[in-house]
C-alpha positions as a Markdown table, in Angstrom:
| # | Residue | x | y | z |
|---|---|---|---|---|
| 1 | Met | 111.4 | 176.6 | 97.4 |
| 2 | Gly | 114.4 | 178.0 | 95.5 |
| 3 | Ala | 117.6 | 176.3 | 94.6 |
| 4 | Gly | 119.5 | 178.2 | 97.2 |
| 5 | Ala | 117.1 | 177.1 | 100.0 |
| 6 | Ile | 117.3 | 173.5 | 98.8 |
| 7 | Gly | 121.1 | 173.6 | 98.9 |
| 8 | Arg | 121.1 | 175.1 | 102.4 |
| 9 | Ala | 118.6 | 172.5 | 103.6 |
| 10 | Thr | 120.7 | 169.7 | 102.1 |
| 11 | Trp | 123.9 | 171.0 | 103.7 |
| 12 | Phe | 122.1 | 171.3 | 107.0 |
| 13 | Met | 120.9 | 167.7 | 106.8 |
| 14 | Glu | 124.3 | 166.4 | 105.9 |
| 15 | Gln | 125.8 | 168.3 | 108.9 |
| 16 | Leu | 123.0 | 166.9 | 111.2 |
| 17 | Ala | 123.5 | 163.4 | 110.0 |
| 18 | Ser | 127.3 | 163.6 | 110.5 |
| 19 | Ala | 126.9 | 165.1 | 114.0 |
| 20 | Met | 124.4 | 162.5 | 115.1 |
| 21 | Leu | 126.7 | 159.7 | 114.0 |
| 22 | Gly | 129.7 | 161.4 | 115.7 |
| 23 | Gly | 127.6 | 161.8 | 118.9 |
| 24 | Ala | 126.6 | 158.1 | 118.8 |
| 25 | Val | 130.2 | 157.0 | 118.4 |
| 26 | Ala | 131.3 | 159.3 | 121.2 |
| 27 | Phe | 128.6 | 157.9 | 123.5 |
| 28 | Ala | 129.5 | 154.3 | 122.6 |
| 29 | Ala | 133.2 | 155.0 | 123.2 |
| 30 | Phe | 132.6 | 156.6 | 126.5 |
| 31 | Ala | 130.4 | 153.7 | 127.6 |
| 32 | Ala | 133.0 | 151.1 | 126.5 |
| 33 | Leu | 136.0 | 153.0 | 127.9 |
| 34 | Gly | 134.4 | 154.2 | 131.1 |
| 35 | Glu | 135.2 | 151.0 | 133.0 |
| 36 | Ile | 138.6 | 150.3 | 131.5 |
| 37 | Leu | 140.4 | 153.7 | 131.7 |
| 38 | Pro | 140.7 | 156.1 | 134.7 |
| 39 | Gln | 138.2 | 158.9 | 134.9 |
| 40 | Pro | 139.5 | 161.9 | 132.8 |
| 41 | Gln | 140.7 | 159.7 | 129.9 |
| 42 | Pro | 137.4 | 158.2 | 128.7 |
| 43 | Gly | 135.9 | 161.7 | 128.1 |
| 44 | Ala | 138.8 | 162.8 | 126.0 |
| 45 | Cys | 139.1 | 159.6 | 124.0 |
| 46 | Ser | 135.3 | 159.5 | 123.3 |
| 47 | Ala | 135.3 | 163.2 | 122.3 |
| 48 | Ala | 138.2 | 162.5 | 119.9 |
| 49 | Ala | 136.5 | 159.5 | 118.4 |
| 50 | Gly | 133.2 | 161.5 | 118.0 |
| 51 | Val | 135.1 | 164.3 | 116.2 |
| 52 | Leu | 137.0 | 162.0 | 113.9 |
| 53 | Val | 133.8 | 160.1 | 112.9 |
| 54 | Trp | 132.0 | 163.4 | 112.4 |
| 55 | Leu | 134.8 | 164.7 | 110.1 |
| 56 | Ala | 135.0 | 161.4 | 108.1 |
| 57 | Cys | 131.2 | 161.3 | 107.7 |
| 58 | Arg | 131.0 | 164.9 | 106.6 |
| 59 | Arg | 133.7 | 164.4 | 104.0 |
| 60 | Cys | 132.1 | 161.2 | 102.7 |
| 61 | Leu | 128.7 | 162.9 | 102.3 |
| 62 | Thr | 130.3 | 166.0 | 100.6 |
| 63 | Ala | 132.2 | 163.7 | 98.2 |
| 64 | Phe | 129.1 | 161.7 | 97.5 |
| 65 | Ala | 127.1 | 164.9 | 96.8 |
| 66 | Arg | 129.7 | 166.1 | 94.3 |
| 67 | Ser | 129.7 | 162.8 | 92.5 |
| 68 | Val | 126.0 | 162.8 | 91.8 |
| 69 | Pro | 125.4 | 164.4 | 88.4 |
| 70 | Gln | 123.5 | 167.6 | 88.4 |
| 71 | Met | 120.6 | 167.6 | 85.9 |
| 72 | Ala | 120.5 | 170.7 | 83.8 |
| 73 | Val | 117.0 | 172.0 | 83.4 |
| 74 | Pro | 116.5 | 174.0 | 80.2 |
| 75 | Val | 114.5 | 177.2 | 80.3 |
| 76 | Phe | 110.9 | 176.7 | 79.4 |
| 77 | Asn | 109.8 | 179.3 | 76.9 |
| 78 | Val | 106.1 | 179.6 | 76.5 |
| 79 | Arg | 106.5 | 181.5 | 73.1 |
| 80 | Asp | 107.9 | 178.3 | 71.6 |
| 81 | Leu | 104.5 | 176.5 | 71.9 |
| 82 | Glu | 102.3 | 176.3 | 68.8 |
| 83 | Pro | 98.7 | 177.4 | 69.2 |
| 84 | Phe | 96.2 | 174.5 | 69.3 |
| 85 | Glu | 92.5 | 174.0 | 69.1 |
| 86 | Pro | 90.9 | 172.5 | 72.2 |
| 87 | Asp | 89.0 | 169.2 | 71.9 |
| 88 | Glu | 86.2 | 170.4 | 74.1 |
| 89 | Leu | 83.4 | 172.8 | 73.4 |
| 90 | Leu | 84.1 | 176.3 | 74.7 |
| 91 | Leu | 81.4 | 178.9 | 75.3 |
| 92 | Thr | 82.4 | 182.5 | 74.9 |
| 93 | Asp | 80.7 | 185.9 | 75.6 |
| 94 | Ala | 79.2 | 185.8 | 72.1 |
| 95 | Asp | 77.1 | 182.9 | 73.3 |
| 96 | Arg | 75.5 | 184.9 | 76.1 |
| 97 | Ile | 71.8 | 185.9 | 76.0 |
| 98 | Asn | 70.6 | 187.9 | 79.0 |
| 99 | Asp | 73.7 | 187.0 | 81.1 |
| 100 | Glu | 73.2 | 183.2 | 80.4 |
| 101 | Leu | 75.4 | 181.0 | 78.3 |
| 102 | Leu | 73.3 | 179.1 | 75.8 |
| 103 | Leu | 74.4 | 176.0 | 73.9 |
| 104 | Thr | 72.9 | 176.1 | 70.4 |
| 105 | Asp | 72.3 | 173.1 | 68.1 |
| 106 | Ala | 75.2 | 174.2 | 65.9 |
| 107 | Gln | 77.6 | 174.0 | 68.9 |
| 108 | Arg | 76.5 | 170.5 | 69.9 |
| 109 | Leu | 78.9 | 167.7 | 69.1 |
| 110 | Asp | 76.3 | 165.6 | 67.4 |
| 111 | Gly | 72.9 | 167.2 | 67.3 |
| 112 | Ser | 71.3 | 164.3 | 65.4 |
| 113 | Gly | 70.3 | 162.1 | 68.3 |
| 114 | Pro | 69.7 | 162.3 | 72.0 |
| 115 | Leu | 72.5 | 161.9 | 74.6 |
| 116 | Glu | 72.1 | 158.5 | 76.2 |
| 117 | Leu | 73.7 | 157.6 | 79.5 |
| 118 | Asp | 74.3 | 153.9 | 80.0 |
| 119 | Asp | 74.3 | 152.6 | 83.6 |
| 120 | Ile | 77.5 | 150.4 | 83.7 |
| 121 | Leu | 76.3 | 148.7 | 86.9 |
| 122 | Ala | 72.9 | 147.7 | 85.5 |
| 123 | Glu | 73.5 | 144.1 | 86.3 |
| 124 | Ile | 76.0 | 143.1 | 89.0 |
| 125 | Glu | 77.7 | 139.8 | 88.6 |
| 126 | Pro | 77.3 | 137.4 | 91.6 |
| 127 | Asp | 81.1 | 137.3 | 92.4 |
| 128 | Ser | 81.4 | 141.1 | 92.1 |
| 129 | Arg | 82.7 | 143.2 | 95.0 |
| 130 | Val | 80.4 | 146.1 | 94.1 |
| 131 | Val | 77.7 | 146.8 | 96.7 |
| 132 | Arg | 74.5 | 148.5 | 95.7 |
| 133 | Leu | 73.1 | 150.2 | 98.8 |
| 134 | Phe | 69.7 | 151.3 | 97.6 |
| 135 | Gly | 68.9 | 148.7 | 95.0 |
| 136 | Arg | 65.2 | 147.9 | 94.5 |
| 137 | Lys | 65.7 | 144.2 | 95.3 |
| 138 | Ser | 67.4 | 144.9 | 98.6 |
| 139 | Met | 65.0 | 147.5 | 99.9 |
| 140 | Pro | 62.0 | 146.2 | 101.8 |
| 141 | Thr | 58.5 | 147.3 | 101.0 |
| 142 | Pro | 56.7 | 149.6 | 103.5 |
| 143 | Gly | 54.6 | 146.7 | 104.7 |
| 144 | Gln | 57.7 | 144.6 | 105.4 |
| 145 | Leu | 59.2 | 147.5 | 107.3 |
| 146 | Lys | 56.0 | 147.9 | 109.4 |
| 147 | Ser | 55.9 | 144.2 | 110.3 |
| 148 | Arg | 59.6 | 144.3 | 111.3 |
| 149 | Ile | 59.0 | 147.3 | 113.6 |
| 150 | Asp | 55.9 | 145.7 | 115.1 |
| 151 | Asn | 57.8 | 142.4 | 115.8 |
| 152 | His | 60.6 | 144.4 | 117.4 |
| 153 | Leu | 58.2 | 146.3 | 119.6 |
| 154 | Glu | 56.4 | 143.1 | 120.7 |
| 155 | Gln | 59.7 | 141.4 | 121.7 |
| 156 | Ala | 60.7 | 144.4 | 123.9 |
| 157 | Thr | 57.7 | 144.3 | 126.3 |
| 158 | Pro | 58.3 | 145.6 | 129.9 |
| 159 | Ser | 57.7 | 142.1 | 131.3 |
| 160 | Gln | 60.8 | 140.8 | 129.4 |
| 161 | Ala | 63.0 | 143.7 | 130.5 |
| 162 | Gln | 66.0 | 142.7 | 132.6 |
| 163 | Pro | 65.6 | 143.5 | 136.3 |
| 164 | Asp | 67.5 | 146.3 | 137.8 |
| 165 | Asp | 70.2 | 144.9 | 140.0 |
| 166 | Ser | 71.6 | 148.2 | 141.3 |
| 167 | Gln | 70.1 | 147.7 | 144.8 |
| 168 | Ala | 71.7 | 144.3 | 145.1 |
| 169 | Leu | 75.0 | 145.7 | 144.0 |
| 170 | Ser | 74.8 | 148.5 | 146.5 |
| 171 | Asp | 74.0 | 146.0 | 149.3 |
| 172 | Ala | 76.9 | 143.8 | 148.4 |
| 173 | Leu | 79.3 | 146.8 | 148.4 |
| 174 | Ala | 78.0 | 147.9 | 151.8 |
| 175 | Glu | 78.5 | 144.4 | 153.2 |
| 176 | Leu | 82.0 | 144.3 | 151.8 |
| 177 | Arg | 82.8 | 147.6 | 153.5 |
| 178 | Arg | 81.5 | 146.4 | 156.8 |
| 179 | Ser | 83.5 | 143.2 | 156.6 |
| 180 | Leu | 86.8 | 145.2 | 155.9 |
| 181 | Arg | 86.4 | 147.3 | 159.1 |
């Protein structure tokens, strides 16, 4: 968004805010004067109050916008930057062998030892809020899973299933219909 578009948007928002305040004052004046004055006078008085408030609000917002210091942004010239060497390792086309980029021992940061990755969450403290979803201690063994499934299946035998009361409900509704007639 350019500076001109930002300026137009700001001007529009100032006008909109002033008009909304003027409309609110006109409505309040009409509501207050509607019962006191005869009919044509409340409309004219409320319109005049709304226009006066709109003009005052517009002038206040314009004066406030002028009093805010404008920050001058200097031109950014890329040519003023000094060349620098990147900290990371960059592979170039000279490193390609058969369309593959290869990292040689000379390009490694420290080729003396292997790269070791430490698991920061190796041991979780008891009061920690970190949750390990697939930890070895929390996962049941296959035998434990099988016994849980078998116990669940034994508890849900057809003899223990709840009876279907749909027929009793249908009969009760039919009786209610007959009693209402």
